[in-house]
Each structure stands twice: as C-alpha cells, then as structure tokens.
NULUM-935729 format. One record per residue: residue number from 1; residue in three letters; x, y, z of N, C-alpha, C in turn. Coordinates in steps of 0.1 Angstrom, whole numbers, plus 5000, padded with zeros to 4 digits. Layout:
BEGIN
- k, r, nx, ny, nz, cax, cay, caz, cx, cy, cz
- NUM, ala, X, Y, Z, X, Y, Z, X, Y, Z
...
***
This chain:
BEGIN
- k, r, nx, ny, nz, cax, cay, caz, cx, cy, cz
- 1, val, 5010, 4988, 5001, 5002, 5000, 5000, 5009, 5012, 4999
- 2, gln, 5004, 5023, 4992, 5015, 5034, 4992, 5003, 5044, 4993
- 3, leu, 5010, 5054, 5004, 5002, 5063, 5008, 5007, 5081, 5000
- 4, gln, 4999, 5092, 4998, 5000, 5102, 4992, 4992, 5113, 5001
- 5, ala, 5000, 5120, 5012, 4997, 5132, 5015, 4998, 5139, 5006
- 6, ser, 4986, 5152, 5010, 4989, 5164, 5003, 4981, 5176, 5013
- 7, gly, 4983, 5188, 5009, 4971, 5200, 5017, 4978, 5206, 5027
- 8, gly, 4992, 5205, 5029, 5000, 5213, 5037, 5002, 5225, 5031
- 9, gly, 5007, 5235, 5038, 5012, 5249, 5036, 5013, 5258, 5048
- 10, trp, 5011, 5269, 5044, 5012, 5277, 5054, 4999, 5286, 5056
- 11, val, 4997, 5285, 5066, 4988, 5294, 5075, 4986, 5303, 5083
- 12, gln, 4979, 5313, 5087, 4979, 5326, 5097, 4975, 5317, 5111
- 13, pro, 4980, 5319, 5122, 4971, 5314, 5135, 4954, 5316, 5137
- 14, gly, 4948, 5305, 5141, 4934, 5307, 5138, 4931, 5302, 5126
- 15, gly, 4938, 5299, 5116, 4933, 5292, 5102, 4930, 5279, 5106
- 16, ser, 4929, 5276, 5092, 4921, 5262, 5089, 4931, 5257, 5077
- 17, leu, 4931, 5240, 5076, 4935, 5233, 5065, 4931, 5221, 5067
- 18, arg, 4927, 5215, 5055, 4924, 5204, 5054, 4935, 5196, 5047
- 19, leu, 4944, 5183, 5054, 4950, 5175, 5050, 4943, 5163, 5044
- 20, ser, 4950, 5159, 5031, 4943, 5142, 5029, 4956, 5134, 5024
- 21, cys, 4949, 5123, 5022, 4960, 5111, 5024, 4953, 5103, 5016
- 22, ala, 4961, 5101, 5001, 4955, 5090, 4992, 4957, 5077, 4992
- 23, ala, 4949, 5064, 4995, 4959, 5052, 4996, 4959, 5046, 4986
- 24, ser, 4968, 5037, 4980, 4966, 5028, 4966, 4959, 5015, 4968
- 25, gly, 4952, 5014, 4979, 4950, 4998, 4980, 4939, 5001, 4995
- 26, arg, 4932, 4990, 4998, 4925, 4992, 5010, 4927, 4989, 5021
- 27, thr, 4926, 4996, 5031, 4936, 4997, 5044, 4924, 4996, 5056
- 28, gly, 4928, 4990, 5067, 4918, 4994, 5078, 4921, 5005, 5086
- 29, val, 4932, 5005, 5096, 4929, 5019, 5104, 4940, 5027, 5097
- 30, met, 4939, 5043, 5098, 4942, 5051, 5090, 4945, 5063, 5099
- 31, gly, 4958, 5071, 5099, 4959, 5081, 5110, 4965, 5089, 5105
- 32, trp, 4971, 5102, 5114, 4979, 5115, 5112, 4991, 5112, 5124
- 33, phe, 5002, 5115, 5122, 5010, 5115, 5132, 5018, 5130, 5127
- 34, arg, 5028, 5137, 5135, 5034, 5150, 5131, 5048, 5149, 5139
- 35, gln, 5054, 5153, 5133, 5068, 5154, 5137, 5076, 5170, 5135
- 36, val, 5082, 5174, 5146, 5092, 5188, 5146, 5105, 5180, 5147
- 37, pro, 5112, 5186, 5142, 5126, 5184, 5140, 5132, 5181, 5155
- 38, gly, 5141, 5172, 5157, 5147, 5171, 5168, 5135, 5162, 5178
- 39, lys, 5125, 5158, 5176, 5116, 5152, 5186, 5110, 5144, 5183
- 40, glu, 5102, 5134, 5186, 5096, 5121, 5181, 5085, 5126, 5174
- 41, arg, 5080, 5117, 5167, 5067, 5116, 5160, 5056, 5112, 5167
- 42, asp, 5045, 5126, 5167, 5036, 5122, 5177, 5021, 5118, 5168
- 43, phe, 5012, 5109, 5178, 5002, 5110, 5174, 4990, 5120, 5172
- 44, val, 4986, 5119, 5163, 4973, 5135, 5162, 4963, 5125, 5163
- 45, ala, 4958, 5118, 5152, 4942, 5110, 5151, 4945, 5101, 5143
- 46, ala, 4930, 5092, 5144, 4932, 5082, 5136, 4913, 5079, 5137
- 47, val, 4913, 5068, 5126, 4901, 5062, 5123, 4900, 5050, 5118
- 48, ser, 4889, 5040, 5122, 4889, 5029, 5113, 4873, 5027, 5115
- 49, ala, 4868, 5020, 5106, 4853, 5015, 5110, 4840, 5024, 5119
- 50, gly, 4846, 5037, 5116, 4838, 5049, 5122, 4841, 5053, 5136
- 51, val, 4852, 5047, 5141, 4855, 5050, 5155, 4871, 5058, 5155
- 52, thr, 4868, 5069, 5155, 4880, 5077, 5158, 4887, 5077, 5171
- 53, arg, 4897, 5083, 5172, 4905, 5088, 5183, 4914, 5099, 5186
- 54, tyr, 4917, 5108, 5190, 4925, 5118, 5187, 4934, 5122, 5201
- 55, ala, 4946, 5127, 5198, 4954, 5131, 5211, 4947, 5146, 5215
- 56, asp, 4952, 5142, 5229, 4944, 5157, 5236, 4949, 5169, 5231
- 57, phe, 4958, 5172, 5221, 4959, 5186, 5218, 4950, 5189, 5207
- 58, ala, 4947, 5176, 5198, 4936, 5176, 5186, 4922, 5174, 5192
- 59, lys, 4917, 5175, 5199, 4905, 5173, 5201, 4899, 5188, 5205
- 60, gly, 4883, 5183, 5199, 4877, 5202, 5194, 4885, 5208, 5184
- 61, arg, 4898, 5207, 5179, 4904, 5216, 5172, 4900, 5207, 5158
- 62, phe, 4905, 5197, 5157, 4910, 5185, 5144, 4897, 5176, 5146
- 63, ala, 4897, 5174, 5129, 4888, 5164, 5129, 4892, 5150, 5117
- 64, ile, 4889, 5137, 5119, 4895, 5131, 5108, 4885, 5124, 5105
- 65, ser, 4886, 5123, 5091, 4874, 5118, 5085, 4879, 5104, 5072
- 66, arg, 4870, 5098, 5068, 4881, 5089, 5058, 4865, 5087, 5045
- 67, asp, 4872, 5087, 5035, 4862, 5080, 5022, 4862, 5071, 5019
- 68, asn, 4863, 5058, 5019, 4862, 5046, 5023, 4865, 5043, 5006
- 69, ala, 4855, 5047, 4998, 4855, 5045, 4983, 4864, 5048, 4974
- 70, lys, 4871, 5061, 4981, 4885, 5067, 4974, 4895, 5064, 4984
- 71, asn, 4892, 5051, 4994, 4909, 5047, 5000, 4915, 5062, 5006
- 72, thr, 4905, 5072, 5011, 4913, 5086, 5012, 4910, 5086, 5027
- 73, val, 4918, 5094, 5038, 4915, 5100, 5050, 4919, 5113, 5051
- 74, tyr, 4909, 5121, 5058, 4913, 5138, 5052, 4916, 5140, 5072
- 75, leu, 4921, 5151, 5072, 4922, 5157, 5084, 4920, 5173, 5085
- 76, arg, 4910, 5177, 5086, 4905, 5191, 5090, 4909, 5196, 5103
- 77, met, 4918, 5206, 5101, 4926, 5217, 5114, 4920, 5226, 5116
- 78, asn, 4913, 5231, 5124, 4906, 5243, 5125, 4913, 5251, 5140
- 79, ser, 4914, 5263, 5142, 4920, 5271, 5151, 4934, 5266, 5154
- 80, leu, 4942, 5268, 5144, 4955, 5266, 5144, 4965, 5276, 5151
- 81, lys, 4973, 5269, 5159, 4982, 5274, 5165, 4998, 5272, 5159
- 82, pro, 5005, 5282, 5163, 5021, 5282, 5159, 5027, 5264, 5166
- 83, glu, 5023, 5262, 5174, 5025, 5248, 5181, 5023, 5240, 5172
- 84, asp, 5017, 5236, 5162, 5008, 5231, 5153, 5020, 5229, 5138
- 85, thr, 5027, 5238, 5142, 5036, 5237, 5131, 5046, 5220, 5132
- 86, ala, 5043, 5213, 5120, 5054, 5202, 5123, 5048, 5198, 5105
- 87, val, 5059, 5183, 5104, 5056, 5178, 5095, 5045, 5167, 5097
- 88, tyr, 5036, 5165, 5088, 5023, 5158, 5093, 5025, 5146, 5084
- 89, tyr, 5023, 5136, 5087, 5028, 5119, 5081, 5009, 5114, 5085
- 90, cys, 5008, 5110, 5072, 4995, 5096, 5072, 5002, 5085, 5073
- 91, ala, 4994, 5074, 5083, 4996, 5061, 5082, 4985, 5053, 5081
- 92, ala, 4991, 5039, 5079, 4979, 5032, 5076, 4984, 5016, 5079
- 93, asp, 4976, 5009, 5081, 4978, 4994, 5085, 4966, 4983, 5081
- 94, leu, 4968, 4974, 5080, 4956, 4964, 5077, 4951, 4963, 5088
- 95, asp, 4953, 4962, 5099, 4942, 4961, 5110, 4935, 4968, 5110
- 96, thr, 4927, 4968, 5116, 4913, 4978, 5117, 4914, 4983, 5135
- 97, val, 4922, 4977, 5141, 4920, 4985, 5156, 4927, 4999, 5152
- 98, val, 4917, 5011, 5162, 4926, 5023, 5163, 4934, 5023, 5170
- 99, val, 4944, 5026, 5166, 4954, 5024, 5175, 4965, 5041, 5176
- 100, thr, 4977, 5042, 5184, 4981, 5054, 5183, 4989, 5056, 5185
- 101, thr, 5000, 5045, 5178, 5015, 5039, 5182, 5022, 5039, 5168
- 102, glu, 5033, 5044, 5166, 5039, 5046, 5156, 5043, 5026, 5149
- 103, arg, 5042, 5018, 5157, 5052, 5005, 5157, 5039, 4999, 5148
- 104, asn, 5022, 5003, 5151, 5015, 4994, 5150, 5010, 5000, 5133
- 105, tyr, 5014, 5010, 5128, 5013, 5012, 5116, 5025, 5009, 5104
- 106, asp, 5020, 4995, 5096, 5030, 4995, 5085, 5034, 5004, 5072
- 107, tyr, 5022, 5012, 5071, 5028, 5024, 5056, 5025, 5036, 5064
- 108, trp, 5033, 5044, 5056, 5030, 5059, 5055, 5035, 5064, 5045
- 109, gly, 5031, 5075, 5046, 5029, 5083, 5037, 5047, 5096, 5037
- 110, gln, 5049, 5104, 5027, 5060, 5110, 5029, 5062, 5124, 5035
- 111, gly, 5049, 5130, 5041, 5050, 5137, 5049, 5046, 5152, 5039
- 112, thr, 5039, 5159, 5048, 5037, 5173, 5042, 5037, 5184, 5054
- 113, gln, 5043, 5193, 5049, 5049, 5206, 5060, 5036, 5216, 5061
- 114, val, 5030, 5219, 5073, 5022, 5225, 5079, 5030, 5234, 5087
- 115, thr, 5029, 5249, 5080, 5033, 5260, 5092, 5023, 5269, 5094
- 116, val, 5022, 5273, 5107, 5012, 5283, 5115, 5023, 5295, 5119
- 117, ser, 5021, 5306, 5112, 5027, 5319, 5118, 5023, 5328, 5113
- 118, ser, 5029, 5342, 5118, 5017, 5353, 5114, 5028, 5361, 5105
***
C-alpha cells in the first residue's frame, strides 16, 4: 500500500487547513502523526470503521474522516496555533483496531509540511 499526502502549507494562527491522504489500496486503520525537528513523531488522530481517536491537543480543533470508496483519509484542522507547526504524516495498517503508536502502522506517506505563523 502506498500513501500520498497533500494539503499542507502556510496558514496564519487561527486559520484552517485540510490534509488529505490517498491510499493505493484498501486499508484498515488510517491515521495522522506529526513531527518537529529533534522530537519524536506524535500521534494526532486515527479512524477505522467509524471509530475515531484523537490526541488531547487535537480534540475540539481537528477532525479526521475517511472516504472508503476513495481509500482516502482527511484531517481538518481548525483554530491552528504556531505549536501545530510540524511535518504531518499519514499512516495506515491492514488491522482495523484504532491504535495510536507508530509501531502499529506498516504504511507511511511522505509527509506534508504545515506552518502556522503570522
């Protein structure tokens, strides 16, 4: 399975972005992680079979969704803050359990940069 992420860019604080990630085949769980230089990759959100999970910093601001017909997952990010600046990676696995750790995902996209600044 190959993942192609898109939708990153620059946005002012308080703005919104929507990330997309298209998979080349069917997957189970799909999720998003993010990473800033010098730090570990952090879980953001994941979805599988209608079940979603969010990191605490994402609750109330981010929304994950998927279109199974298109094998695509989306991450809508609202009320963005400078600390949301990171490279965002989509991830997928054939398992359907919604998990939050990197090692549970076998497939990764290339990453898309999100920069929040004024």
